[in-house]
C-alpha positions in Angstrom: 47.7 -5.1 26.3 47.9 -2.7 23.4 44.5 -2.0 21.7 43.6 0.0 18.6 40.0 1.1 18.1 38.7 2.2 14.7 35.6 4.2 13.7 35.0 6.5 10.8 34.7 9.6 13.0 36.6 10.7 16.0 34.6 10.1 19.2 35.1 13.8 20.2 33.9 15.1 16.9 33.0 18.8 17.0 30.0 18.1 14.8 28.8 15.2 17.0 28.7 12.8 14.1 28.6 9.1 14.7 25.5 8.9 16.9 25.4 6.3 19.5 28.6 4.6 18.4 30.5 7.8 19.1 29.0 8.0 22.6 29.8 4.3 23.2 33.4 4.8 21.9 33.8 7.9 24.1 32.7 5.9 27.2 35.0 3.0 26.3 38.0 5.2 25.8 37.4 7.0 29.1 37.1 3.8 31.0 40.3 2.2 29.5 42.5 5.3 29.5 42.7 5.2 33.3 44.0 1.6 33.4 47.6 0.7 33.8 47.2 -2.7 32.2 46.1 -1.4 28.7 47.5 1.0 26.2 44.7 2.3 23.9 44.9 4.2 20.5 42.2 5.4 18.2 42.1 5.8 14.4 39.5 7.4 12.1 39.1 7.7 8.3 36.9 8.9 5.5 36.4 12.5 6.5 39.7 14.3 6.1 40.9 15.3 2.6 43.6 17.5 1.2 42.9 20.3 -1.3 43.8 19.5 -4.0 43.4 15.7 -3.7 46.5 13.7 -2.9 47.4 10.1 -2.1 46.1 8.6 1.2 48.3 9.1 4.2 48.0 8.7 8.0 48.9 11.4 10.6 48.4 12.3 14.2 44.9 13.9 14.6 45.2 17.6 13.8 41.8 19.0 14.8 39.1 18.7 17.4 39.2 18.1 21.1 41.7 15.2 20.6 44.1 17.1 18.4 47.6 16.8 19.7 46.8 14.1 22.2 49.0 11.0 22.1 47.7 8.0 20.2 44.9 9.7 18.3 45.3 9.3 14.5 43.5 10.0 11.2 43.8 8.6 7.7 43.7 11.5 5.3 42.5 11.1 1.7 40.9 7.7 2.2 39.6 6.1 -0.9 36.4 5.4 1.0 34.2 8.4 1.9 32.3 8.2 5.2 29.6 7.7 6.3 28.5 4.8 4.2 25.8 6.6 2.1 28.5 9.1 0.9 30.2 6.2 -0.9 27.1 4.1 -1.6 27.9 1.4 -4.1 31.6 2.4 -4.5 33.8 -0.7 -5.0 36.4 1.0 -2.8 34.2 0.0 0.2 35.5 -3.5 -0.5 39.0 -2.9 -1.8 41.2 0.2 -2.3 44.8 -0.7 -2.6 46.3 2.7 -1.7 44.2 3.1 1.4 44.9 -0.5 2.5 48.6 0.2 2.1 48.4 3.3 4.3 46.4 1.3 6.9 49.0 -1.4 7.0 51.8 1.2 7.2 50.0 2.7 10.2 49.9 -0.7 12.0 53.5 -1.3 11.1 54.7 2.1 12.5 52.5 2.4 15.6 52.1 -1.3 16.6 52.3 -4.0 17.2 48.8 -4.3 18.6 47.4 -7.2 20.7 43.9 -6.2 19.6 42.5 -4.1 16.7 38.8 -3.5 17.3 36.7 -2.1 14.5 33.6 -0.4 15.7 32.8 0.1 12.0 34.3 -0.5 8.5 32.9 2.8 7.0 35.7 5.0 5.9 38.2 2.2 5.0 38.0 -0.7 2.5 37.0 -4.0 4.1 40.3 -5.4 2.8 42.1 -3.8 5.7 40.9 -6.8 7.7 43.7 -8.7 6.0 46.0 -7.2 8.6 45.4 -10.6 10.2 47.5 -12.2 7.5 50.6 -10.0 8.3 50.1 -10.0 12.1 48.5 -13.4 12.9 49.0 -12.9 16.6 46.8 -9.7 16.6 43.2 -10.4 17.6 40.9 -8.7 15.1 37.5 -7.8 16.6 34.5 -6.3 14.7 31.5 -4.9 16.4 28.2 -4.8 14.5 26.5 -1.6 15.5 24.7 -1.5 12.1 24.4 -3.8 9.1 27.0 -2.2 6.8 28.6 -5.4 5.7 25.3 -6.7 4.3 23.6 -3.4 3.4 25.3 -0.4 1.7 22.6 1.7 3.3 23.7 0.2 6.6 20.2 -0.2 8.1 18.3 -2.7 5.9 15.7 0.1 5.2 14.7 0.2 1.6 14.2 3.6 -0.1 13.5 5.1 3.4 10.1 3.5 3.4 10.3 -0.2 4.5 12.4 -2.9 6.0 14.5 -4.8 3.5 14.2 -8.5 4.3 15.5 -9.7 0.9 17.8 -7.6 -1.3 16.9 -9.8 -4.3 20.6 -10.5 -5.2 21.3 -6.8 -5.3 18.4 -5.8 -7.4 16.8 -3.7 -4.6 20.1 -2.0 -3.8 20.4 -0.4 -7.3 17.7 2.2 -6.7 17.7 2.2 -2.9 19.4 5.5 -2.1 16.7 8.2 -2.3 19.2 11.1 -2.5 22.2 11.0 -4.8 25.7 12.1 -3.7 28.4 13.7 -5.8 31.6 12.1 -4.5 33.8 14.8 -6.0 31.8 17.5 -4.3 31.8 15.7 -1.0 35.5 15.4 -1.0 35.7 19.1 -1.8 33.5 19.9 1.2 35.4 17.5 3.5 38.7 19.0 2.2 37.6 22.5 2.9 36.3 21.6 6.4 39.6 19.8 7.1 41.6 22.8 6.0 39.6 25.2 8.2 39.7 23.0 11.2 43.5 22.5 11.0 43.7 26.3 11.2 41.7 26.4 14.5 38.3 27.3 13.0 35.8 25.0 14.6 32.4 24.0 13.0 29.7 26.2 14.5 31.9 29.2 14.7 31.0 32.3 12.7 34.3 32.3 10.8 34.0 28.6 9.9 30.4 28.9 8.7 31.1 32.1 6.6 34.2 30.7 4.9 32.7 27.2 4.4 29.4 28.4 2.9 30.8 30.9 0.5 33.7 28.8 -0.6 31.4 25.8 -1.3 29.1 28.0 -3.3 32.0 29.0 -5.5 33.2 25.4 -5.6 29.9 24.0 -6.6 29.8 26.3 -9.6 33.3 25.3 -10.5 32.5 21.6 -10.2 29.5 22.1 -12.4 31.5 23.8 -15.1 34.2 21.1 -15.0 31.6 18.4 -15.3 30.1 20.0 -18.4 33.5 20.5 -19.9 34.4 16.8 -19.4 31.1 15.8 -20.8 31.7 17.7 -24.0 35.2 16.2 -24.3 33.9 12.7 -23.8 31.1 13.2 -26.4 33.7 14.0 -29.0 36.0 11.1 -28.1 35.7 7.4 -28.9 37.7 6.7 -25.7 34.9 8.0 -23.5 34.3 4.6 -22.1 37.6 4.8 -20.2 36.0 7.4 -17.9 33.1 5.2 -16.9 32.2 5.2 -13.2 33.8 2.6 -11.0 30.5 2.2 -9.1 28.7 -1.1 -9.4 25.5 0.2 -11.0 24.1 -3.3 -11.6 22.6 -5.7 -9.1 25.6 -8.1 -9.6 28.0 -5.5 -8.1 25.9 -5.2 -4.9 25.6 -9.0 -4.6 29.4 -9.3 -5.0 29.8 -6.5 -2.3 27.8 -8.4 0.2 29.4 -11.8 -0.4 32.9 -10.3 -0.4 32.3 -8.5 2.9 31.0 -11.6 4.5 33.9 -13.7 3.3 36.5 -11.1 4.3 35.0 -10.9 7.9 34.9 -14.7 8.2 38.4 -15.1 7.0 40.1 -12.4 9.1 38.0 -11.6 12.2 38.6 -13.6 15.3 35.4 -12.3 16.9 32.3 -10.4 15.8 30.5 -8.7 18.7 26.8 -8.2 18.1 25.0 -5.6 20.3 21.9 -7.8 20.7 20.7 -11.3 20.1 18.6 -9.9 17.2 21.8 -8.6 15.6 23.5 -11.9 16.0 20.6 -13.8 14.5 20.8 -11.5 11.4 24.6 -11.7 11.2 24.4 -15.5 11.1 21.5 -15.4 8.7 23.6 -13.3 6.3 26.5 -15.7 6.4 28.8 -14.8 9.2 30.2 -17.9 11.0 28.1 -18.6 14.2 31.2 -19.6 16.1 32.7 -16.1 15.6 29.5 -14.2 16.6 28.9 -13.3 20.2 26.2 -11.1 21.7 27.8 -8.2 23.7 25.3 -5.7 25.1 27.1 -2.3 25.0 27.9 -0.6 28.2 26.4 2.8 29.0 26.7 5.3 31.7 22.9 5.5 31.7 22.8 2.0 33.2 24.0 3.4 36.5 20.4 4.8 37.0 19.1 1.2 37.3 20.7 0.9 40.8 19.3 4.2 42.0 15.7 3.9 40.8 12.9 1.4 41.7 10.0 0.0 39.7 6.7 1.7 40.2 3.9 -0.1 42.0 1.5 0.3 39.1 1.4 1.6 35.6 -2.0 3.3 35.8 -2.5 6.5 37.7 -5.3 7.1 40.2 -7.6 8.5 37.4 -7.1 5.3 35.3 -4.8 6.9 32.7 -1.2 6.4 31.9 1.5 8.4 30.1 3.1 6.8 27.1 6.5 8.3 26.2 8.3 8.5 22.9 11.9 9.7 22.8 13.9 10.1 19.7 13.3 11.3 16.1 10.2 12.0 14.0 11.3 9.4 11.5 9.4 6.6 9.6 12.0 4.0 10.4 11.9 4.8 14.1 8.2 4.1 13.9 7.0 7.7 14.6 4.7 7.8 11.6 3.3 4.4 12.5 2.7 5.7 16.1 0.8 8.7 14.8 -1.4 6.5 12.7 -2.0 4.1 15.6 -2.9 7.0 17.9 -5.1 8.7 15.4 -7.1 5.4 15.0 -7.1 4.5 18.6 -10.7 3.8 19.8 -12.1 6.8 21.7 -12.6 4.9 25.0 -8.9 4.0 25.0 -7.7 7.4 23.7 -9.4 9.3 26.5 -7.4 7.4 29.0 -4.0 7.8 27.3 -1.6 10.6 27.9 1.2 11.0 25.3 4.6 12.5 25.9 6.7 13.0 22.7 10.3 14.3 23.2 11.2 14.7 19.5 12.5 17.6 17.5 10.0 19.1 15.1 12.2 18.5 12.0 9.2 17.3 10.0 6.5 20.0 9.9 3.9 17.6 8.6 4.5 15.0 11.3 4.6 17.7 14.0 1.3 19.1 12.8 -0.3 15.7 13.0 1.1 15.2 16.5 -0.4 18.4 17.7 -3.8 17.5 16.1 -3.9 14.6 18.5 -4.4 16.8 21.5 -8.3 16.8 21.5 -8.4 13.1 21.1 -6.1 12.1 24.0 -6.3 12.6 27.8 -3.2 14.8 27.5 -0.5 15.6 24.9 2.9 16.9 25.8 5.5 17.7 23.1 9.1 18.6 23.9 11.2 19.7 21.0 14.0 17.2 21.6 15.8 16.4 24.8 19.3 16.1 26.2 20.8 13.5 28.6 20.6 16.1 31.3 16.8 16.2 30.9 16.3 12.4 31.2 15.5 12.1 34.8 12.9 14.9 34.7 11.5 13.6 31.4 11.2 10.0 32.7 9.3 11.2 35.8 6.5 12.2 33.4 6.4 8.8 31.7 4.7 5.6 32.9 5.5 3.5 29.8 8.1 4.0 27.1 7.3 3.1 23.6 9.9 1.9 21.0 7.8 1.2 17.8 10.7 0.7 15.4 10.0 -0.6 11.9 13.6 -1.6 11.1 16.0 -4.0 12.7 17.2 -1.4 15.1 20.3 -3.0 16.7 19.6 -1.8 20.3 18.1 1.7 20.5 19.9 4.0 23.0 16.5 5.4 24.0 15.3 2.0 25.1 18.3 1.7 27.4 17.8 5.2 28.8 14.1 4.4 29.7 14.8 0.9 30.9 17.6 2.0 33.1 15.2 4.2 35.0 12.7 1.4 35.5 10.3 2.6 32.9 8.5 -0.4 31.4 8.9 -0.6 27.6 6.3 -1.3 25.0 8.3 -2.3 21.9 7.8 -3.7 18.5 9.2 -7.2 17.8 12.0 -5.8 15.6 15.6 -5.2 16.7 17.1 -5.5 20.1 14.9 -3.3 22.3 12.5 -6.2 23.2 15.4 -8.1 24.7 15.7 -5.7 27.6 12.3 -6.7 29.0 11.7 -10.1 27.5 8.0 -9.5 27.9 5.5 -10.9 25.4 2.8 -8.8 27.1 4.7 -5.6 26.2 5.6 -6.6 22.6 3.6 -6.1 19.4 4.3 -7.0 15.7 6.1 -4.1 14.0 3.8 -2.0 11.9 0.7 -3.8 13.2 -1.8 -1.1 14.4 -4.3 -3.6 15.7 -1.6 -5.4 17.7 -0.5 -2.0 19.1 -4.1 -1.2 20.1 -4.5 -4.5 21.8 -1.4 -3.8 23.9 -2.7 -0.4 24.9 -6.0 -2.0 25.9 -4.3 -4.6 28.0 -2.3 -2.0 29.9 -5.4 0.1 30.5 -7.2 -3.1 31.8 -4.4 -3.9 34.2 -3.3 -6.8 32.0 0.4 -6.4 32.6 2.0 -8.0 35.7 4.8 -5.6 36.7 6.3 -8.0 39.1 6.6 -10.6 36.3 7.8 -8.0 33.9 10.8 -6.9 36.1 11.6 -10.4 37.1 12.2 -11.4 33.5 13.9 -8.1 32.6 17.6 -7.9 31.8 19.7 -5.5 33.9 21.3 -2.9 31.6 25.0 -3.3 31.2 27.2 -0.9 33.1 30.4 0.4 31.7 32.4 -1.5 34.4 30.7 -4.8 33.5 31.1 -4.1 29.7 34.8 -3.3 30.0 35.4 -6.5 32.0 33.6 -8.5 29.3 35.6 -6.7 26.5 38.9 -7.5 28.1 37.9 -11.1 28.5 37.0 -11.3 24.8 40.4 -9.7 24.0 42.4 -12.1 26.2 40.3 -15.2 26.2 40.9 -15.3 29.9 38.2 -14.6 32.6 38.9 -11.4 34.5 37.8 -10.3 38.0 34.3 -8.8 37.8 34.1 -5.1 38.8 31.2 -4.2 40.9 28.6 -2.3 38.9 
């Protein structure tokens, strides 16, 4: 079976871009590359650009850990900048003829493929899914790791402040992006980085940083001068309208984007894999055909810990306290600000019995200060400035309950899997896929509802959570072996022998 995976960034990216999707893709590639019954390739796009700009083309990957390895490819000069917010609202996200032609040429020259599996559509126009029309025997699979087809901001999170439940036919999209992006400047930055990396200078090295920073400072001034010159020329020309932006600045453009994305996926994808039931529900709600949407919990190496750990006998410690652990980022959408507000207002009798462990980088000074101000109120406060996977076992040993208080439709947070895999009970909001790991109403609260959160803390402190019932209803995390078996079944439509997990 010949398989092509696509994501906007290489899974061995030197700058560690791509988040959990890159980690997932890395694990999948490692698992499949050792098999004799599959032949896997990987393609990325949306980051590599020539200086000066040229037409799109594809090539063998020329930089990073996978450079020079067989079957690793890159589309250079894609008409769609990645990640999504770098091309926010650009009509090229839907259709860009030159990039689509290069994508089809790539399939023609390197295929034919039994399966083309998109782990994202960022970096290429959605119209590349039309490969199904030219190669009808190829199975086209699309994984929903985020909400890009429905939301140009990818996470249904409006203006970085609140969950977007209704885009009001595109009206809310128009002013959603809080920070603007200059596409020309981004292409210049990507082009410079691409040029340096091709010459063996890796991000993070002294030489790369020096050359990149100083060249971009000069380039930014040059871009500014060029823009001012063009503005003067347009102001003196009646033909200035010909230079109008191709971006859909009106709500109609964003409404068309969503509908076209949905139609394109429905027409061309054989299967849409949703990483949780919550994601599948949203996908169907936004118009994807239910018959094409299947829940597929991603495999993770962290799941192996589930077989080597045991549930604790009780949540409460001998002194009647318990440690609540938060892993991740000090971000509003992740629920960290909500959590601070909830802990600040926690009744004293509860607060004095609560220990709080926060493993989160102090990127936001104001939030970090509020966190440390909680120390006198709580039984104990521990702050770790971030964490690595190597720290997880030691970190989880300090935590009695993990908290995942997300305020957005978080598909399936990696931190939830990391905690759950070590038999740490999860207290989660009712948004996103985290709640599906435990399936416990006693450990779920309404997202953003401080009173509901307080009630759950009180119930835990009053021994109101039956751990036996909790773990009996919990879902075992998906190991990589199990996930790979499920993937290959999806690809072939034939049941395959289950590998022991």
